[in-house]
Structures are given as structure tokens and as C-alpha cells.
C-alpha positions in Angstrom: 8.8 -25.7 0.5 10.2 -24.4 3.8 7.3 -21.5 4.6 3.3 -21.8 4.1 3.2 -17.9 3.6 5.7 -15.8 2.7 5.0 -12.2 2.9 6.5 -9.5 0.8 6.7 -5.9 1.2 8.0 -3.3 -1.4 10.8 -1.4 0.0 11.8 0.3 -3.5 13.4 4.0 -3.0 12.4 6.5 -6.1 14.6 9.4 -6.7 12.7 11.4 -9.5 9.8 12.8 -6.1 7.2 9.8 -7.6 5.1 8.2 -5.0 6.5 5.2 -4.0 6.4 2.3 -1.0 9.9 3.7 0.2 12.9 2.1 2.1 11.7 3.4 5.6 7.9 3.0 5.3 8.2 -0.7 3.9 11.2 -1.8 6.5 8.7 -0.6 9.0 6.1 -2.7 8.1 8.5 -5.5 7.1 9.8 -5.2 11.7 5.8 -5.3 11.8 5.0 -7.9 10.9 8.3 -9.8 12.1 7.0 -8.6 15.3 3.9 -10.5 15.0 5.5 -13.5 13.5 7.9 -13.6 16.5 5.0 -13.0 19.2 3.1 -16.0 17.8 6.6 -18.2 17.9 5.7 -18.9 13.6 9.6 -18.4 12.4 9.2 -21.7 11.2 5.9 -21.4 9.4 6.2 -17.7 7.8 8.1 -15.3 6.5 7.7 -11.5 6.0 11.1 -10.1 4.1 11.6 -6.5 1.9 11.2 -7.0 -2.2 12.2 -4.4 -4.4 9.1 -3.0 -7.1 5.9 -4.6 -7.7 5.4 -1.8 -10.4 1.8 -0.7 -8.2 3.5 2.5 -7.2 0.5 4.5 -7.8 -1.0 2.0 -4.5 1.9 1.9 -2.3 2.7 1.7 0.3 2.2 -2.1 -0.9 2.4 -6.0 0.5 2.0 -9.1 -1.0 1.4 -12.6 0.4 2.6 -15.6 -1.4 1.2 -18.6 -2.5 -1.5 -16.6 -2.0 -0.6 -14.0 -4.9 -3.1 -11.2 -2.5 -1.3 -7.9 -3.3 -2.2 -5.3 -0.5 -2.2 -1.1 -0.9 -1.6 1.8 0.7 -0.8 0.1 3.7 0.3 1.9 6.6 1.6 0.0 10.1 -1.9 0.5 11.7 -3.2 -2.5 9.0 -0.4 -5.3 9.7 -2.0 -6.3 13.0 -5.0 -6.7 10.6 -3.7 -8.9 8.2 -1.6 -11.0 10.3 -4.7 -12.0 12.3 -7.1 -12.2 9.2 -5.2 -13.6 6.8 -1.8 -15.1 7.6 -3.8 -17.2 10.3 -7.3 -17.1 9.4 -6.9 -17.2 5.8 -9.3 -14.8 4.8 -7.6 -11.8 2.9 -8.3 -8.2 3.9 -11.0 -7.1 1.5 -10.9 -3.3 2.3 -6.6 -3.1 1.6 -6.9 -5.9 -1.7 -5.8 -4.8 -5.1 -8.3 -5.7 -7.6 -6.0 -6.5 -11.2 -8.3 -5.9 -14.3 -6.1 -8.6 -17.2 -5.1 -5.9 -20.0 -7.4 -6.0 -23.3 
């Protein structure tokens, strides 16, 4: 595996007026993550990029970190520093933004 952590940000844009992560909001998050990655000179270890729909539109904007499989919801640009420092660098997910998925029964 080339990257230790891969940060995917939903940039799906709905055209029917329902809530979505949104391309402009999602790209602002992608760019903020990239800024932190470059600032710390960690491009060879971490990668941030846009992604399609995660199917959690009601909790968007959404971010997921792999290989950890942690999903974050309602992420704002102001939250990126905390996610980057606490989770990406520190290995501890940000509980207040974490989405918990209950198994379908």
C-alpha cells in the first residue's frame, strides 16, 4: 500500500434540492486536508481526494479515512485541523464528528 492513510471527501452534488455534501464544500475540505498534508511534508504517506457519494447525505459533508474505515459527518473546514492532528497524525478518531453505523437487522 502506497499511503498509510487515505482521506476521501464526498463531493457529490445533488440537483433535486435534497441535502448533499456538495462539490464546492467537499472540495474546500479536500484542499484544506491537502494544505495540512503539504505543510507537514507528508505527501508520500497521506493522500486526500474527492470521492463520490457515501450514501450518508443527511450527515454531509462526509469524510472517511482508510484503512481505518472511520466516517465523519457534518464536517466543516474548521474541523479539518482537529481531524488531521488527532486522527491522521495521532491515530485517535475525533469522536464528536464520528458517524456510528448500526447494522441492518
